[in-house]
N, C-alpha and C positions, 0 to 999 in steps of 0.2 A: 345087391346093388339096386338102387332106386331107378325105376324106368323114367323116361322123359316125361310122361304124363304126370307122374307123381311129383317130379321136380318143378313142373309148371305150377303146381298148387301149393308148393312149399315156399316159405319166404326166406330168402338169403339174409342172414343176420350179420355174418362176418366172414372174411376170407383172410386166411393166413398164408403168406408166401414165404417159402424157404429163402435163406440168404442168397443162394445162387439162382433163384427163380425157377428151378426145375420141378418143384413140387408145390402143390396148393392144398390147403384143407379148407373146405367150405362148411360153415355151420348154418344149419337151417332150423327154422321153427315149422313144425308140421301143422296141418289144418286141425288136428285133434289137440293141439297145445303142447305136445311133447317135442323134444329136440333130437336132432341127429346130425352127424357129420359125415362127409365123404372126403377121401383123399383122391386127387388126380395128379398125374405126373406127365412130364413132357417125354414123349416117345419119338422115335424116328423110324421111318420105313423108306426103303429105296424108291418106292413108287410114289407115295404120297408126301414124303418129306416129314417135317416135324408136325406133331399134333398132340393134343391133350388126351390122355387115355385114363379111363376110370381105374381106380385102385381099390383101397379098402373102403367099405361101407359099414358104419357103426350100427349098433342097435339103438334103441330109444332111451332117452334120458328124461327125467322129470323137470330139469331146470337147465338153463344156459350155464350156470355156474358149475353144475355137475359135468357138463361136457368140457368146459375149460379145465377143470381139475384133472380129468382123465388125459386131456391133451398135454398138459404141463408135466404129467407124470410119465407119459409114454413117448412123446415126440421130442427128441433132444433139441432140435432147433427152435421149438416153441418155448421150452423151458429156459433156454439160453436167452430169449428175448426179455424175460423178466416181466 
């Protein structure tokens, strides 16, 4: 999982939101020119209530299109968007 310092240096290119709004996938370009994505999801805790929690963190990709291809092949709600 990327730490906050790394996220501040990466550029957010796109954000995909699931149909019900409970999951997001954020696509970043890294300072070294590679790409990666992270999944975050809406979670609930009795003390703090609803918050966004980190989920899956991808590896590096050489292109934005490579990330999109993987997401369309592995995330049903993204491939359904067309």
